[in-house]
VEXTIPA-8875 format. One line per 10 residues: number of its first residue (from 1); their letters; for each residue x, y, z negated of C-alpha. Coordinates in steps of 0.5 Angstrom, whole numbers, plus 500, padded with zeros to 3 digits. Each point is the difference from the previous one (the first is absolute). Example, Ala and Ser with C-alpha at 12.3 -4.5 7.8 and 13.67 -1.06 7.14 Angstrom:
2
1 = as = 525,491,484 ~ 502,507,502
END
This chain:
794
1 = mtqdseiktn = 446,520,461 ~ 496,506,503 ~ 504,505,503 ~ 503,506,496 ~ 499,507,503 ~ 507,502,497 ~ 504,494,503 ~ 506,502,503 ~ 500,497,507 ~ 500,506,505
11 = nniqnvlilg = 507,501,498 ~ 506,496,504 ~ 504,497,495 ~ 507,503,501 ~ 503,501,493 ~ 502,493,497 ~ 502,498,493 ~ 503,493,499 ~ 500,498,492 ~ 506,495,499
21 = agvmgsqiaa = 506,499,504 ~ 501,493,500 ~ 501,496,506 ~ 493,501,502 ~ 499,507,498 ~ 506,502,504 ~ 498,497,506 ~ 493,502,500 ~ 503,507,499 ~ 505,499,506
31 = hcvnaglnvk = 494,497,505 ~ 496,507,498 ~ 506,503,503 ~ 500,496,506 ~ 492,502,501 ~ 502,508,499 ~ 498,501,493 ~ 503,504,495 ~ 502,496,494 ~ 502,500,493
41 = lldlksddpq = 503,494,496 ~ 500,500,492 ~ 503,495,496 ~ 502,500,492 ~ 505,506,498 ~ 507,498,500 ~ 504,500,493 ~ 506,504,504 ~ 498,507,499 ~ 504,502,506
51 = kpnktaeesi = 495,496,504 ~ 493,499,498 ~ 498,498,506 ~ 505,494,501 ~ 495,494,500 ~ 496,503,506 ~ 506,503,503 ~ 504,493,500 ~ 494,497,503 ~ 499,505,506
61 = qkltkmnpap = 508,499,502 ~ 499,492,499 ~ 494,501,506 ~ 506,502,505 ~ 503,493,499 ~ 495,495,500 ~ 499,495,505 ~ 495,500,504 ~ 500,508,499 ~ 494,503,496
71 = lalaewadri = 501,507,504 ~ 500,501,507 ~ 506,504,500 ~ 505,500,494 ~ 500,507,499 ~ 493,501,499 ~ 502,498,493 ~ 501,507,499 ~ 492,502,501 ~ 499,496,493
81 = tpgnfedhld = 500,504,494 ~ 502,497,494 ~ 498,501,493 ~ 498,497,493 ~ 493,499,496 ~ 502,504,494 ~ 502,507,504 ~ 496,499,507 ~ 494,497,499 ~ 496,506,501
91 = waadadwvce = 502,500,507 ~ 493,496,500 ~ 497,506,500 ~ 502,502,507 ~ 499,492,503 ~ 495,498,505 ~ 501,493,498 ~ 504,497,494 ~ 502,493,500 ~ 502,496,494
101 = vivermdvkk = 505,495,501 ~ 503,499,493 ~ 501,493,496 ~ 494,495,501 ~ 498,501,493 ~ 493,502,498 ~ 502,504,494 ~ 505,504,503 ~ 496,501,507 ~ 494,502,495
111 = dmmgrlekvr = 504,505,496 ~ 503,503,507 ~ 493,501,502 ~ 498,504,493 ~ 506,504,502 ~ 499,502,507 ~ 493,502,498 ~ 502,506,496 ~ 504,503,506 ~ 496,497,507
121 = kpgtivssnt = 495,505,503 ~ 493,498,501 ~ 499,497,507 ~ 507,497,500 ~ 500,492,502 ~ 504,496,496 ~ 502,492,501 ~ 503,495,497 ~ 505,495,503 ~ 499,493,497
131 = sglpisdise = 500,493,502 ~ 495,497,496 ~ 498,505,493 ~ 493,502,500 ~ 499,507,503 ~ 494,502,496 ~ 504,498,494 ~ 505,505,502 ~ 496,506,500 ~ 495,498,495
141 = dvsdefkshf = 502,505,495 ~ 500,506,505 ~ 494,505,501 ~ 495,498,505 ~ 502,505,505 ~ 507,497,500 ~ 497,493,501 ~ 496,502,506 ~ 507,502,503 ~ 503,494,498
151 = lgthffnppr = 502,493,504 ~ 505,495,501 ~ 505,500,506 ~ 503,494,500 ~ 506,500,505 ~ 504,494,502 ~ 508,500,500 ~ 503,503,504 ~ 495,505,501 ~ 503,503,506
161 = ymkllevipt = 499,493,504 ~ 495,496,497 ~ 493,502,503 ~ 495,499,494 ~ 498,505,495 ~ 494,497,495 ~ 496,506,498 ~ 496,498,494 ~ 495,505,498 ~ 496,499,493
171 = astddavtey = 493,501,498 ~ 502,507,498 ~ 503,502,506 ~ 496,505,505 ~ 499,497,507 ~ 502,506,503 ~ 507,499,497 ~ 500,493,502 ~ 499,501,507 ~ 505,506,500
181 = mtrfcerilg = 505,496,498 ~ 499,494,504 ~ 500,505,506 ~ 506,504,498 ~ 504,493,498 ~ 498,498,507 ~ 502,506,505 ~ 505,503,496 ~ 504,494,496 ~ 498,496,506
191 = kgvvrckdtp = 498,494,495 ~ 495,495,502 ~ 495,501,494 ~ 496,495,497 ~ 495,502,495 ~ 500,495,494 ~ 496,499,493 ~ 503,501,494 ~ 501,493,499 ~ 507,496,497
201 = nfianrigvf = 505,501,506 ~ 495,503,504 ~ 500,496,507 ~ 507,499,503 ~ 504,498,494 ~ 494,496,498 ~ 500,496,506 ~ 507,500,502 ~ 502,498,493 ~ 495,494,500
211 = smasimpwff = 503,498,506 ~ 507,499,498 ~ 498,497,493 ~ 496,495,504 ~ 506,498,504 ~ 505,500,495 ~ 499,493,497 ~ 501,497,506 ~ 507,503,500 ~ 501,498,492
221 = dgsfraeeid = 498,493,500 ~ 505,499,506 ~ 495,499,506 ~ 503,505,504 ~ 506,504,500 ~ 500,507,500 ~ 502,501,507 ~ 495,495,503 ~ 494,504,496 ~ 502,506,503
231 = fltgtltgys = 501,497,507 ~ 493,498,500 ~ 497,506,497 ~ 503,505,504 ~ 499,503,507 ~ 498,492,502 ~ 493,501,497 ~ 499,507,500 ~ 504,502,493 ~ 505,505,500
241 = kaatfrtadm = 507,499,502 ~ 502,500,493 ~ 496,494,499 ~ 498,498,493 ~ 507,500,496 ~ 504,506,503 ~ 494,504,499 ~ 500,498,493 ~ 508,502,500 ~ 498,507,503
251 = agldvlnhva = 495,501,495 ~ 504,498,494 ~ 499,493,496 ~ 499,504,494 ~ 495,505,502 ~ 496,494,503 ~ 501,496,493 ~ 497,506,497 ~ 494,501,504 ~ 498,493,499
261 = enlypavpdd = 501,500,493 ~ 496,507,500 ~ 495,496,504 ~ 498,494,496 ~ 497,504,494 ~ 497,505,505 ~ 495,495,504 ~ 497,496,495 ~ 495,498,505 ~ 504,498,506
271 = errelfkvpe = 499,493,502 ~ 507,499,501 ~ 503,504,495 ~ 505,494,497 ~ 504,501,507 ~ 502,507,497 ~ 504,496,495 ~ 506,499,504 ~ 505,494,500 ~ 505,499,495
281 = gfkkmvekga = 506,500,505 ~ 497,507,502 ~ 500,503,493 ~ 507,497,499 ~ 503,503,507 ~ 497,507,497 ~ 504,499,493 ~ 506,499,504 ~ 500,506,503 ~ 498,497,507
291 = hgnkkghgfy = 496,506,502 ~ 500,500,507 ~ 504,505,505 ~ 501,506,495 ~ 504,495,496 ~ 503,496,506 ~ 497,494,499 ~ 493,497,499 ~ 497,494,504 ~ 506,502,505
301 = kkvksengke = 507,502,499 ~ 504,504,505 ~ 508,498,500 ~ 506,501,504 ~ 501,494,505 ~ 505,498,506 ~ 494,503,504 ~ 500,507,496 ~ 494,498,496 ~ 496,495,498
311 = ylvvnpetle = 493,499,496 ~ 500,495,495 ~ 494,497,497 ~ 498,498,493 ~ 500,493,497 ~ 493,499,496 ~ 503,495,496 ~ 507,503,498 ~ 498,507,502 ~ 507,500,503
321 = yesqkdvqfe = 501,503,507 ~ 502,496,506 ~ 500,500,508 ~ 493,500,504 ~ 499,494,504 ~ 497,500,507 ~ 492,500,500 ~ 497,494,503 ~ 493,499,501 ~ 498,497,506
331 = sakeakqkfk = 492,502,500 ~ 503,507,500 ~ 505,500,505 ~ 494,497,504 ~ 495,506,498 ~ 506,505,502 ~ 500,497,507 ~ 493,499,501 ~ 497,507,498 ~ 502,507,500
341 = spgerlkylv = 496,503,495 ~ 501,499,492 ~ 492,498,499 ~ 501,495,506 ~ 506,497,496 ~ 496,500,493 ~ 494,497,503 ~ 504,494,503 ~ 505,499,494 ~ 494,500,495
351 = krddkagnfl = 497,494,504 ~ 507,496,500 ~ 500,494,495 ~ 507,501,498 ~ 504,503,494 ~ 500,507,504 ~ 493,500,502 ~ 497,498,493 ~ 504,505,496 ~ 497,506,505
361 = wkihcdllly = 493,497,499 ~ 500,500,493 ~ 504,507,499 ~ 495,503,505 ~ 494,496,496 ~ 502,504,494 ~ 501,506,503 ~ 494,501,504 ~ 495,498,495 ~ 504,504,495
371 = aanripeite = 499,506,504 ~ 493,499,501 ~ 498,499,493 ~ 503,507,499 ~ 494,503,504 ~ 497,504,497 ~ 505,500,494 ~ 506,504,503 ~ 496,503,506 ~ 494,499,504
381 = svesidramq = 504,499,507 ~ 503,495,503 ~ 503,505,505 ~ 504,503,493 ~ 503,494,498 ~ 503,498,507 ~ 503,507,501 ~ 502,500,493 ~ 504,494,501 ~ 502,502,507
391 = wgfnwelgpf = 503,507,498 ~ 502,498,493 ~ 503,494,501 ~ 502,500,508 ~ 495,494,501 ~ 499,500,507 ~ 493,496,499 ~ 496,502,493 ~ 496,494,497 ~ 494,501,503
401 = erwdaigvee = 503,500,507 ~ 504,494,498 ~ 493,497,499 ~ 497,502,506 ~ 507,497,504 ~ 499,493,496 ~ 493,500,502 ~ 495,502,494 ~ 494,495,501 ~ 505,494,501
411 = svkrmedegr = 504,502,494 ~ 495,501,495 ~ 497,493,502 ~ 507,497,499 ~ 501,504,493 ~ 493,497,498 ~ 502,493,502 ~ 506,501,496 ~ 496,502,494 ~ 502,508,500
421 = dvpesvkkmi = 495,505,498 ~ 498,505,505 ~ 497,506,499 ~ 492,501,501 ~ 502,506,504 ~ 504,497,505 ~ 495,494,501 ~ 494,505,501 ~ 504,503,506 ~ 501,493,503
431 = qsgrksfyke = 493,499,499 ~ 498,506,504 ~ 503,498,506 ~ 506,504,499 ~ 507,496,501 ~ 505,505,499 ~ 501,506,495 ~ 502,504,506 ~ 497,500,507 ~ 503,503,507
441 = dgtvynlvtg = 494,505,500 ~ 503,504,494 ~ 497,498,494 ~ 502,497,494 ~ 495,496,495 ~ 499,503,493 ~ 500,494,495 ~ 496,504,495 ~ 494,503,505 ~ 500,494,504
451 = kadqltppae = 500,504,506 ~ 505,502,506 ~ 503,507,499 ~ 504,504,505 ~ 507,500,499 ~ 503,506,498 ~ 506,504,503 ~ 507,499,496 ~ 499,507,499 ~ 495,506,501
461 = galtaamlnr = 500,502,508 ~ 505,494,502 ~ 499,498,507 ~ 504,493,503 ~ 500,497,506 ~ 497,494,497 ~ 494,504,499 ~ 500,503,507 ~ 500,493,502 ~ 495,498,496
471 = ndkevwgnks = 495,505,503 ~ 502,498,507 ~ 504,507,501 ~ 505,496,505 ~ 500,504,506 ~ 506,496,504 ~ 505,495,497 ~ 504,493,502 ~ 505,496,495 ~ 505,505,500
481 = aglydmgdgi = 496,506,498 ~ 493,503,500 ~ 496,507,500 ~ 495,502,495 ~ 495,506,500 ~ 501,503,493 ~ 494,505,501 ~ 500,508,501 ~ 504,499,507 ~ 506,496,497
491 = alfefrtkqq = 503,494,502 ~ 504,495,496 ~ 506,496,504 ~ 501,494,496 ~ 507,495,501 ~ 498,493,499 ~ 506,496,501 ~ 504,496,495 ~ 504,505,496 ~ 497,505,504
501 = tlgfelvesa = 506,500,505 ~ 500,504,506 ~ 500,495,506 ~ 499,500,507 ~ 492,500,500 ~ 499,504,494 ~ 504,506,503 ~ 496,499,507 ~ 494,500,495 ~ 502,507,497
511 = ekaaeivrdr = 500,503,507 ~ 493,497,502 ~ 497,502,493 ~ 503,507,502 ~ 496,500,506 ~ 493,498,497 ~ 501,505,495 ~ 501,506,505 ~ 494,498,503 ~ 496,499,494
521 = fdamvighdh = 503,503,493 ~ 503,506,498 ~ 506,497,496 ~ 503,494,498 ~ 503,497,494 ~ 505,494,500 ~ 499,496,494 ~ 497,493,497 ~ 499,497,493 ~ 506,496,500
531 = enfsyganla = 505,501,494 ~ 506,502,505 ~ 499,505,506 ~ 505,496,504 ~ 506,496,500 ~ 502,503,507 ~ 502,497,507 ~ 498,493,501 ~ 507,497,500 ~ 498,493,502
541 = eagealksgd = 497,503,506 ~ 506,503,502 ~ 504,494,498 ~ 496,496,505 ~ 502,505,506 ~ 507,500,498 ~ 500,493,500 ~ 497,499,507 ~ 505,506,502 ~ 494,504,503
551 = eakikeavdn = 504,507,500 ~ 494,503,504 ~ 495,498,494 ~ 504,503,495 ~ 501,506,503 ~ 493,501,502 ~ 498,498,492 ~ 505,506,498 ~ 497,505,505 ~ 493,498,498
561 = fqrvavglry = 501,501,493 ~ 504,506,500 ~ 495,503,505 ~ 494,498,496 ~ 503,502,493 ~ 502,507,502 ~ 494,501,504 ~ 496,499,494 ~ 502,508,498 ~ 498,502,507
571 = qpfpvigavs = 493,497,500 ~ 494,505,502 ~ 497,498,493 ~ 503,500,493 ~ 503,494,497 ~ 501,498,493 ~ 504,495,497 ~ 498,497,494 ~ 505,496,497 ~ 502,496,494
581 = grcfgggvef = 505,494,497 ~ 506,498,504 ~ 501,504,507 ~ 506,498,504 ~ 503,502,507 ~ 495,501,505 ~ 494,501,495 ~ 504,506,498 ~ 501,502,507 ~ 492,499,501
591 = mmhcdkvvah = 499,504,493 ~ 505,506,502 ~ 497,501,506 ~ 493,501,497 ~ 497,507,499 ~ 499,499,493 ~ 502,495,495 ~ 496,498,494 ~ 504,496,496 ~ 499,495,494
601 = hefycglvel = 504,503,494 ~ 503,492,500 ~ 503,501,507 ~ 507,496,502 ~ 502,502,506 ~ 507,500,504 ~ 503,500,507 ~ 504,494,499 ~ 501,498,507 ~ 507,499,499
611 = gvglipaggg = 499,494,496 ~ 498,496,506 ~ 505,503,505 ~ 496,505,503 ~ 499,508,499 ~ 493,504,499 ~ 498,501,508 ~ 493,501,499 ~ 502,507,499 ~ 502,499,493
621 = tkellyrsmd = 507,503,501 ~ 498,506,504 ~ 494,501,494 ~ 505,500,494 ~ 505,504,504 ~ 494,505,502 ~ 497,501,493 ~ 508,501,497 ~ 501,506,506 ~ 493,503,498
631 = kvnededadp = 502,501,493 ~ 506,504,503 ~ 495,504,504 ~ 497,502,494 ~ 506,503,497 ~ 504,504,505 ~ 507,500,496 ~ 499,492,499 ~ 506,496,502 ~ 497,494,504
641 = lpylkdafkt = 506,495,499 ~ 497,498,493 ~ 493,499,503 ~ 503,496,505 ~ 504,496,496 ~ 494,498,495 ~ 496,498,506 ~ 506,496,503 ~ 501,496,493 ~ 492,499,499
651 = igmakvsdga = 501,495,506 ~ 507,498,500 ~ 499,498,492 ~ 492,497,502 ~ 498,504,494 ~ 493,498,497 ~ 496,505,496 ~ 497,497,494 ~ 494,504,500 ~ 496,505,504
661 = pkakelgylr = 504,506,497 ~ 507,497,501 ~ 497,499,507 ~ 499,508,501 ~ 508,501,497 ~ 502,495,506 ~ 496,503,505 ~ 496,495,502 ~ 494,504,497 ~ 499,507,501
671 = dtdmivmnrd = 498,505,495 ~ 493,501,503 ~ 499,493,500 ~ 495,498,494 ~ 502,495,494 ~ 494,496,497 ~ 500,496,494 ~ 495,495,501 ~ 501,495,506 ~ 492,499,500
681 = lllatakqqa = 499,508,502 ~ 505,499,506 ~ 496,500,506 ~ 494,504,497 ~ 505,506,499 ~ 504,499,507 ~ 493,500,503 ~ 499,507,496 ~ 506,502,503 ~ 499,498,507
691 = ramadagyrp = 493,504,500 ~ 503,506,497 ~ 505,500,506 ~ 495,499,505 ~ 496,505,497 ~ 505,505,500 ~ 501,500,508 ~ 506,495,500 ~ 504,500,506 ~ 506,496,501
701 = paepkiklmg = 507,503,500 ~ 505,502,505 ~ 506,496,501 ~ 505,503,495 ~ 508,502,502 ~ 505,497,495 ~ 507,502,498 ~ 505,495,501 ~ 507,501,497 ~ 504,497,506
711 = qtgmsvlevt = 507,498,498 ~ 500,505,494 ~ 495,495,497 ~ 503,494,503 ~ 507,501,496 ~ 496,502,493 ~ 496,493,501 ~ 506,496,502 ~ 503,502,493 ~ 494,499,497
721 = lyimteakwa = 500,493,503 ~ 507,499,498 ~ 499,501,493 ~ 494,495,500 ~ 504,495,503 ~ 506,501,495 ~ 495,500,494 ~ 497,493,503 ~ 493,503,501 ~ 501,498,507
731 = spydkvlagk = 502,494,503 ~ 504,499,507 ~ 493,500,504 ~ 497,505,496 ~ 505,505,502 ~ 499,498,507 ~ 493,501,500 ~ 500,506,495 ~ 505,503,506 ~ 494,499,505
741 = varvmtggdl = 496,504,495 ~ 505,506,499 ~ 500,500,508 ~ 493,501,501 ~ 499,505,494 ~ 506,504,503 ~ 498,500,507 ~ 505,495,504 ~ 504,503,504 ~ 499,507,498
751 = sepqevpesy = 506,504,499 ~ 497,506,496 ~ 494,501,496 ~ 493,502,504 ~ 493,499,500 ~ 497,494,504 ~ 493,498,501 ~ 497,494,496 ~ 500,496,506 ~ 508,500,501
761 = ilklereail = 501,497,493 ~ 495,495,501 ~ 503,498,506 ~ 507,499,496 ~ 496,496,495 ~ 498,495,506 ~ 506,499,503 ~ 503,499,493 ~ 495,494,498 ~ 501,497,506
771 = ecfqderthk = 508,499,499 ~ 498,497,493 ~ 496,495,504 ~ 506,498,504 ~ 504,499,494 ~ 501,493,497 ~ 501,503,493 ~ 493,502,501 ~ 497,494,502 ~ 503,497,494
781 = rmehmlktgk = 497,505,495 ~ 493,499,503 ~ 501,492,499 ~ 502,501,493 ~ 495,504,498 ~ 494,496,503 ~ 503,494,497 ~ 502,503,493 ~ 496,506,500 ~ 506,504,498
791 = plrn = 505,504,503 ~ 507,497,503 ~ 506,505,499 ~ 504,498,505
END
C-alpha cells in the first residue's frame, strides 16, 4: 500500500493499552513494562461492585508469582494500570498502540474492533495477537483509516523470553505502519521480527506444528519411545533442548490439537494436509486432560522419587505413565564422539542405515520438502522460515540450514531416487551451480527469484563479530581471542574459548589487544556473538596447576588476572563491556571494570566463586565494596554498615541476577550502565557508546580511596555470617570462605574505620585467594564442579 501522509510514525510509542488480561495479555503487558513503557491492562468487568477491575487486578498479581518471571522486578507490577472494557475502553484515546489479546474467536475480536473504532484517535496503531486467525478478517468491518493502522503482532509464549514476534500486515496496512512497528518491536521490545503473509498460522506454527505432526505417528505406532524421539530431535541434531515432546508439553497439547484442527480446513491446497489429522492416541491424551506442563502431565509427568523428582513418560498403548529407559543408539553415540556441530552430526546420522538414521532421514524429508513448498505461499524468504523456527521454537538450525548441513545436491538425488517430489525451485538452484542455500559470502538463495540475496541483519543496525569476520576486519587473533576493527575508530575484543572461559592465554590476549588499541584505535568494546558472556575463570587450567603443585604458576595467574581485569579501568581509552546471557565469576570482574557496560535485558550474572572454593580476587570483592561505599558517599548521613552487609551477602550467598534490572539492584551494574532489549543490537549500541565517550575527551580515572570499616565492620559481618550458617544458607566451608571475604571487605588487620587506596584491598584479595588454593576443601570443590557441573557444599 502507498504511504499515507497522516501515518503516525514520528511519535515514539510510549503509552500502550493491552486488551485482554489472560496469560498472554498480562505477560505482554509485563514485557512492555520491562521495556519502560506506560501500560494499561483491560479485561471484563467484574460482578463485584467493589472491585470492577478484579479480573485484570488478579492477573497482574499472578505475574509476581509466575516462574519464569514475566517481570524483571516483581515490584514493577504496580506500573500496570488495571481497568475493564466497560468503563475504560476510552483509554484507547490516549494510547499510542492498542494491542488486542482477547479470546481466539473471530466474532468476539471483530466486535472489539467495532467498539474500539468509536474511541480510538485517528493515527493510533492497533494490532491483534492471534496465533492463526486471518488478520484481514478481524479488521474487515472498520474504516479505511483504521485498517491502514491495523496489523497482526503474534507474540510467542512466554513473551519476555521468546525472541520471535511475527508481524502480519494486511493488504490495507500502510507500509509505513508495518515498517514502524517492525523497528519498534525490534529496538524497544527486543524482538526478532519476522514479517509474515496473512496465511493460516503464519510461519513458525505452520512449520512447527507440521514438524510435530509428522513425528507423532512414529511414537503412537510404537516405533519409538518419546524419550528416544526427544533424544534424536534435541540438541544432538540442532533442534531445541526441549526437543519434540517436551516442546509439545510446554506449548500445551490442547493448544496443539486446536491448532491442528483449525489448520486442516484452512489449507485445502496443502499437499501434506492429511498430517494435520493427528493420531487418535494424541486426541485421547487431550480428552483425558493430558494438556502438558500447565496440567502437570502430557507426554511427560513429573513425580516425586527417591532422588527428588522423576519425569515419567506416557505409554502410547495404555496412556499410562512409566519410568523412562536409557536411550541407546550406537550411531548417535558415534556422532557425538566424532562431531562437535549439530549440522555435522545430522549429516552423519541421516546416512546411517539403522533405526535412528532412517527415522531422521524420513522426518527431514518431510520437513525440508514441506518448508520449500511453503515458498512463496507463507513467505518469499528462506531466511524468514529459518529465523522463525530458531526464534520461535528455539531450533539451533532452521529447515534450510539443515538442508545445507545434510548436503542439498546429494539429498535431492536420494529423495528423487526414493520417489519423492522435490520442488522445481530447489532443483533450479542446483542446476544453476549453487550447492547450498547459504554461502560464506553472506548470501542466501531466493527460491522465488532464483537469485542470491544478501543476508539481512537480524535487526536493523545490528553488528556482529561474524559480520566483521566475514568482511576481513580481524586485526589480530589466536585460538582464545580476537581483535576486530568495528569501524569509526572502535575495536572489538572477542572471547573465543569454550564457554568463553578466561584462561591464561585469554588474559594475556586481553593485554595484547589493549596494546594494539592504544596504538591504532580510540576505544575498545569487549563482547562477542555467543549467547553467554563468560562462565568465568578456566577451572580446568587451575586444576592442572594444582595437581602439578606449581604454586608459582598459580600466583602468577592470580596476579595477571587481577592486573588485567582491574587494568581495564585505567587504559587511556574507554572500554565498553557488551554483555548478555550468563556471566559468572571472573567474567563479572572483567565487566565491572569496564568504563561502561551495555547489558542485554536477559543478563544473569553473579560472583559465584565461593561455589568452587575461591573468593572474587580479580577486583570483584573490592569493586562491589567500592560501589556500596560510593552510595554512602552520596548521602553523608547514611550508615555504611547496611551497605557493607548487602555487598557481603551478595558474594557470600553467591547471588545471581535474573535479568539486568536485578543486576543493577545487586550492584553488578551501575545506574549509568545501559540495558538494551534486543541482543542483536548489543555490539552496535556498545560501539555507539564507545565512540561517544572517546569524542567527549575520555581520560582514565585516578585510583580511588575506599572507606573500610575495620573491626567494627568485621563484627557486624561475623554476626551476619553466624545467622547465614545457623539458617543453613552456608555450609562449614562456605563459612570459612565468607570469612575471608569479610576480612577483605573490612581491611584485614585494620582496627578502626579509615580510607585506603584501592591497591590495599586488591592485595588482600590476592592473599585470600592464594590461601584458598592451598586448602584441600577448595581442591575438592573444583574437582566436583569439573566432574558434575554442580557446586559441592562441603
